[in-house]
Biotite code that builds the C-alpha atoms (Angstrom):
import biotite.structure as struc

atoms = struc.array([
    struc.Atom([-0.088, 0.080, -0.317], chain_id="A", res_id=1, res_name="MET", atom_name="CA", element="C"),
    struc.Atom([1.043, 3.639, -0.375], chain_id="A", res_id=2, res_name="SER", atom_name="CA", element="C"),
    struc.Atom([-1.178, 4.971, 2.087], chain_id="A", res_id=3, res_name="CYS", atom_name="CA", element="C"),
    struc.Atom([1.782, 7.144, 4.085], chain_id="A", res_id=4, res_name="LEU", atom_name="CA", element="C"),
    struc.Atom([-0.336, 6.350, 7.386], chain_id="A", res_id=5, res_name="PHE", atom_name="CA", element="C"),
    struc.Atom([-0.417, 2.832, 6.819], chain_id="A", res_id=6, res_name="CYS", atom_name="CA", element="C"),
    struc.Atom([3.500, 2.415, 6.210], chain_id="A", res_id=7, res_name="LYS", atom_name="CA", element="C"),
    struc.Atom([3.418, 4.112, 9.836], chain_id="A", res_id=8, res_name="ILE", atom_name="CA", element="C"),
    struc.Atom([1.377, 2.102, 11.189], chain_id="A", res_id=9, res_name="ALA", atom_name="CA", element="C"),
    struc.Atom([2.724, -1.028, 10.021], chain_id="A", res_id=10, res_name="ASN", atom_name="CA", element="C"),
    struc.Atom([6.216, 0.392, 10.506], chain_id="A", res_id=11, res_name="LYS", atom_name="CA", element="C"),
    struc.Atom([7.799, 0.831, 6.791], chain_id="A", res_id=12, res_name="THR", atom_name="CA", element="C"),
    struc.Atom([8.096, 3.973, 7.402], chain_id="A", res_id=13, res_name="ALA", atom_name="CA", element="C"),
    struc.Atom([9.418, 6.227, 10.093], chain_id="A", res_id=14, res_name="ALA", atom_name="CA", element="C"),
    struc.Atom([7.714, 8.497, 12.309], chain_id="A", res_id=15, res_name="ALA", atom_name="CA", element="C"),
    struc.Atom([7.962, 9.809, 16.143], chain_id="A", res_id=16, res_name="GLU", atom_name="CA", element="C"),
    struc.Atom([5.189, 7.700, 17.991], chain_id="A", res_id=17, res_name="ILE", atom_name="CA", element="C"),
    struc.Atom([3.620, 8.995, 21.285], chain_id="A", res_id=18, res_name="VAL", atom_name="CA", element="C"),
    struc.Atom([0.963, 6.460, 22.074], chain_id="A", res_id=19, res_name="TYR", atom_name="CA", element="C"),
    struc.Atom([0.184, 3.325, 19.712], chain_id="A", res_id=20, res_name="GLU", atom_name="CA", element="C"),
    struc.Atom([-2.634, 0.344, 20.604], chain_id="A", res_id=21, res_name="ASP", atom_name="CA", element="C"),
    struc.Atom([-4.054, -2.014, 18.523], chain_id="A", res_id=22, res_name="GLU", atom_name="CA", element="C"),
    struc.Atom([-6.628, 0.336, 16.913], chain_id="A", res_id=23, res_name="LYS", atom_name="CA", element="C"),
    struc.Atom([-4.639, 3.733, 16.811], chain_id="A", res_id=24, res_name="ILE", atom_name="CA", element="C"),
    struc.Atom([-1.349, 5.583, 16.318], chain_id="A", res_id=25, res_name="ILE", atom_name="CA", element="C"),
    struc.Atom([-0.868, 8.577, 17.597], chain_id="A", res_id=26, res_name="ALA", atom_name="CA", element="C"),
    struc.Atom([2.636, 11.403, 16.478], chain_id="A", res_id=27, res_name="PHE", atom_name="CA", element="C"),
    struc.Atom([3.984, 14.002, 16.062], chain_id="A", res_id=28, res_name="LYS", atom_name="CA", element="C"),
    struc.Atom([3.846, 16.198, 12.801], chain_id="A", res_id=29, res_name="ASP", atom_name="CA", element="C"),
    struc.Atom([6.884, 16.509, 10.997], chain_id="A", res_id=30, res_name="ILE", atom_name="CA", element="C"),
    struc.Atom([5.656, 20.000, 9.551], chain_id="A", res_id=31, res_name="HIS", atom_name="CA", element="C"),
    struc.Atom([4.264, 21.676, 13.177], chain_id="A", res_id=32, res_name="PRO", atom_name="CA", element="C"),
    struc.Atom([1.757, 24.490, 13.563], chain_id="A", res_id=33, res_name="LYS", atom_name="CA", element="C"),
    struc.Atom([2.215, 24.602, 17.184], chain_id="A", res_id=34, res_name="ALA", atom_name="CA", element="C"),
    struc.Atom([4.565, 23.589, 19.559], chain_id="A", res_id=35, res_name="PRO", atom_name="CA", element="C"),
    struc.Atom([2.234, 20.145, 20.530], chain_id="A", res_id=36, res_name="LEU", atom_name="CA", element="C"),
    struc.Atom([1.069, 18.742, 17.222], chain_id="A", res_id=37, res_name="HIS", atom_name="CA", element="C"),
    struc.Atom([0.549, 15.246, 16.800], chain_id="A", res_id=38, res_name="LEU", atom_name="CA", element="C"),
    struc.Atom([-1.398, 13.137, 14.499], chain_id="A", res_id=39, res_name="LEU", atom_name="CA", element="C"),
    struc.Atom([-3.885, 10.736, 15.986], chain_id="A", res_id=40, res_name="ILE", atom_name="CA", element="C"),
    struc.Atom([-4.736, 8.305, 13.166], chain_id="A", res_id=41, res_name="VAL", atom_name="CA", element="C"),
    struc.Atom([-6.623, 4.929, 13.253], chain_id="A", res_id=42, res_name="PRO", atom_name="CA", element="C"),
    struc.Atom([-4.549, 1.908, 11.713], chain_id="A", res_id=43, res_name="LYS", atom_name="CA", element="C"),
    struc.Atom([-7.386, 1.432, 9.463], chain_id="A", res_id=44, res_name="LYS", atom_name="CA", element="C"),
    struc.Atom([-7.476, 2.419, 6.685], chain_id="A", res_id=45, res_name="HIS", atom_name="CA", element="C"),
    struc.Atom([-10.647, 5.029, 5.490], chain_id="A", res_id=46, res_name="ILE", atom_name="CA", element="C"),
    struc.Atom([-9.424, 7.567, 3.154], chain_id="A", res_id=47, res_name="PRO", atom_name="CA", element="C"),
    struc.Atom([-11.709, 9.960, 3.860], chain_id="A", res_id=48, res_name="ARG", atom_name="CA", element="C"),
    struc.Atom([-14.279, 11.041, 7.112], chain_id="A", res_id=49, res_name="LEU", atom_name="CA", element="C"),
    struc.Atom([-17.625, 10.866, 4.680], chain_id="A", res_id=50, res_name="SER", atom_name="CA", element="C"),
    struc.Atom([-16.478, 7.336, 4.065], chain_id="A", res_id=51, res_name="LEU", atom_name="CA", element="C"),
    struc.Atom([-17.000, 6.513, 7.283], chain_id="A", res_id=52, res_name="PHE", atom_name="CA", element="C"),
    struc.Atom([-19.131, 3.527, 8.132], chain_id="A", res_id=53, res_name="GLU", atom_name="CA", element="C"),
    struc.Atom([-21.652, 3.075, 11.295], chain_id="A", res_id=54, res_name="ASP", atom_name="CA", element="C"),
    struc.Atom([-19.301, 0.158, 12.705], chain_id="A", res_id=55, res_name="GLU", atom_name="CA", element="C"),
    struc.Atom([-16.288, 2.812, 12.385], chain_id="A", res_id=56, res_name="ASP", atom_name="CA", element="C"),
    struc.Atom([-18.098, 5.465, 15.193], chain_id="A", res_id=57, res_name="VAL", atom_name="CA", element="C"),
    struc.Atom([-16.358, 4.179, 17.820], chain_id="A", res_id=58, res_name="PRO", atom_name="CA", element="C"),
    struc.Atom([-13.023, 4.432, 16.319], chain_id="A", res_id=59, res_name="LEU", atom_name="CA", element="C"),
    struc.Atom([-13.739, 8.078, 16.449], chain_id="A", res_id=60, res_name="LEU", atom_name="CA", element="C"),
    struc.Atom([-14.650, 8.325, 19.705], chain_id="A", res_id=61, res_name="GLY", atom_name="CA", element="C"),
    struc.Atom([-11.681, 7.168, 20.837], chain_id="A", res_id=62, res_name="LYS", atom_name="CA", element="C"),
    struc.Atom([-9.344, 9.183, 18.677], chain_id="A", res_id=63, res_name="MET", atom_name="CA", element="C"),
    struc.Atom([-11.006, 12.000, 20.534], chain_id="A", res_id=64, res_name="ILE", atom_name="CA", element="C"),
    struc.Atom([-10.628, 10.327, 24.453], chain_id="A", res_id=65, res_name="VAL", atom_name="CA", element="C"),
    struc.Atom([-7.130, 10.093, 23.692], chain_id="A", res_id=66, res_name="LEU", atom_name="CA", element="C"),
    struc.Atom([-6.427, 13.621, 22.605], chain_id="A", res_id=67, res_name="ALA", atom_name="CA", element="C"),
    struc.Atom([-8.345, 14.529, 25.260], chain_id="A", res_id=68, res_name="ARG", atom_name="CA", element="C"),
    struc.Atom([-6.042, 11.795, 27.299], chain_id="A", res_id=69, res_name="ASP", atom_name="CA", element="C"),
    struc.Atom([-2.741, 12.910, 25.987], chain_id="A", res_id=70, res_name="ILE", atom_name="CA", element="C"),
    struc.Atom([-4.209, 16.764, 27.050], chain_id="A", res_id=71, res_name="ALA", atom_name="CA", element="C"),
    struc.Atom([-4.465, 15.884, 30.445], chain_id="A", res_id=72, res_name="LYS", atom_name="CA", element="C"),
    struc.Atom([-0.978, 14.163, 30.411], chain_id="A", res_id=73, res_name="GLN", atom_name="CA", element="C"),
    struc.Atom([0.268, 17.004, 29.449], chain_id="A", res_id=74, res_name="ASN", atom_name="CA", element="C"),
    struc.Atom([-1.230, 19.579, 31.572], chain_id="A", res_id=75, res_name="ASN", atom_name="CA", element="C"),
    struc.Atom([-2.150, 21.593, 28.955], chain_id="A", res_id=76, res_name="PHE", atom_name="CA", element="C"),
    struc.Atom([-6.076, 20.991, 28.961], chain_id="A", res_id=77, res_name="GLY", atom_name="CA", element="C"),
    struc.Atom([-7.010, 23.627, 31.228], chain_id="A", res_id=78, res_name="ASP", atom_name="CA", element="C"),
    struc.Atom([-5.594, 26.103, 28.516], chain_id="A", res_id=79, res_name="ARG", atom_name="CA", element="C"),
    struc.Atom([-7.329, 24.595, 25.887], chain_id="A", res_id=80, res_name="GLY", atom_name="CA", element="C"),
    struc.Atom([-6.281, 22.951, 22.745], chain_id="A", res_id=81, res_name="PHE", atom_name="CA", element="C"),
    struc.Atom([-7.145, 21.961, 19.415], chain_id="A", res_id=82, res_name="ARG", atom_name="CA", element="C"),
    struc.Atom([-8.200, 18.722, 17.940], chain_id="A", res_id=83, res_name="ILE", atom_name="CA", element="C"),
    struc.Atom([-9.326, 19.234, 13.816], chain_id="A", res_id=84, res_name="ALA", atom_name="CA", element="C"),
    struc.Atom([-10.177, 16.615, 10.870], chain_id="A", res_id=85, res_name="LEU", atom_name="CA", element="C"),
    struc.Atom([-9.757, 17.655, 7.441], chain_id="A", res_id=86, res_name="ASN", atom_name="CA", element="C"),
    struc.Atom([-12.502, 16.776, 5.244], chain_id="A", res_id=87, res_name="GLU", atom_name="CA", element="C"),
    struc.Atom([-11.678, 16.371, 1.069], chain_id="A", res_id=88, res_name="GLY", atom_name="CA", element="C"),
    struc.Atom([-9.272, 18.616, -0.809], chain_id="A", res_id=89, res_name="LYS", atom_name="CA", element="C"),
    struc.Atom([-11.347, 22.065, -0.410], chain_id="A", res_id=90, res_name="ASP", atom_name="CA", element="C"),
    struc.Atom([-11.503, 20.965, 3.514], chain_id="A", res_id=91, res_name="GLY", atom_name="CA", element="C"),
    struc.Atom([-7.528, 21.004, 3.951], chain_id="A", res_id=92, res_name="GLY", atom_name="CA", element="C"),
    struc.Atom([-6.909, 17.323, 3.755], chain_id="A", res_id=93, res_name="GLN", atom_name="CA", element="C"),
    struc.Atom([-3.807, 16.190, 2.166], chain_id="A", res_id=94, res_name="THR", atom_name="CA", element="C"),
    struc.Atom([-3.475, 12.640, 3.286], chain_id="A", res_id=95, res_name="ILE", atom_name="CA", element="C"),
    struc.Atom([-6.443, 10.988, 1.809], chain_id="A", res_id=96, res_name="PHE", atom_name="CA", element="C"),
    struc.Atom([-6.414, 8.483, 5.503], chain_id="A", res_id=97, res_name="HIS", atom_name="CA", element="C"),
    struc.Atom([-8.624, 9.951, 8.609], chain_id="A", res_id=98, res_name="VAL", atom_name="CA", element="C"),
    struc.Atom([-6.254, 11.896, 10.929], chain_id="A", res_id=99, res_name="HIS", atom_name="CA", element="C"),
    struc.Atom([-7.304, 13.800, 13.954], chain_id="A", res_id=100, res_name="MET", atom_name="CA", element="C"),
    struc.Atom([-4.629, 16.788, 14.657], chain_id="A", res_id=101, res_name="HIS", atom_name="CA", element="C"),
    struc.Atom([-3.921, 17.612, 18.145], chain_id="A", res_id=102, res_name="LEU", atom_name="CA", element="C"),
    struc.Atom([-2.581, 20.853, 18.439], chain_id="A", res_id=103, res_name="LEU", atom_name="CA", element="C"),
    struc.Atom([-1.350, 23.114, 21.457], chain_id="A", res_id=104, res_name="TYR", atom_name="CA", element="C"),
    struc.Atom([1.510, 25.787, 22.778], chain_id="A", res_id=105, res_name="GLY", atom_name="CA", element="C"),
    struc.Atom([0.088, 29.148, 21.136], chain_id="A", res_id=106, res_name="ARG", atom_name="CA", element="C"),
    struc.Atom([-2.959, 31.254, 21.010], chain_id="A", res_id=107, res_name="ARG", atom_name="CA", element="C"),
    struc.Atom([-5.003, 29.022, 17.947], chain_id="A", res_id=108, res_name="LEU", atom_name="CA", element="C"),
    struc.Atom([-7.345, 31.982, 15.895], chain_id="A", res_id=109, res_name="MET", atom_name="CA", element="C"),
    struc.Atom([-10.270, 31.426, 14.194], chain_id="A", res_id=110, res_name="TRP", atom_name="CA", element="C"),
    struc.Atom([-11.448, 31.163, 11.603], chain_id="A", res_id=111, res_name="PRO", atom_name="CA", element="C"),
    struc.Atom([-8.168, 28.935, 10.661], chain_id="A", res_id=112, res_name="PRO", atom_name="CA", element="C"),
    struc.Atom([-6.723, 29.922, 7.212], chain_id="A", res_id=113, res_name="GLY", atom_name="CA", element="C"),
])
């Protein structure tokens, strides 16, 4: 498979992994937009959020809970953080494997660019 995130999950591409279990992997973004910028990625290849099946809903919930837990572990839950999921080209998606961005460590503005 040529999907970069599948390669990272299968350990055939390098990444600085901060969390891993049987369903999810989280690693540092190589082009961070904040002092802490992690990608939380399901190991199951799902190209776009709009392609989630009903059976995948618990997986998305697990990704959100992981983001919360990482925030708590790093003591930044009180100051705030951002999680973002991009959908499709016009939504800013550049790698077509569903992934969540977790950003923290600077004031994040709204609306995003």
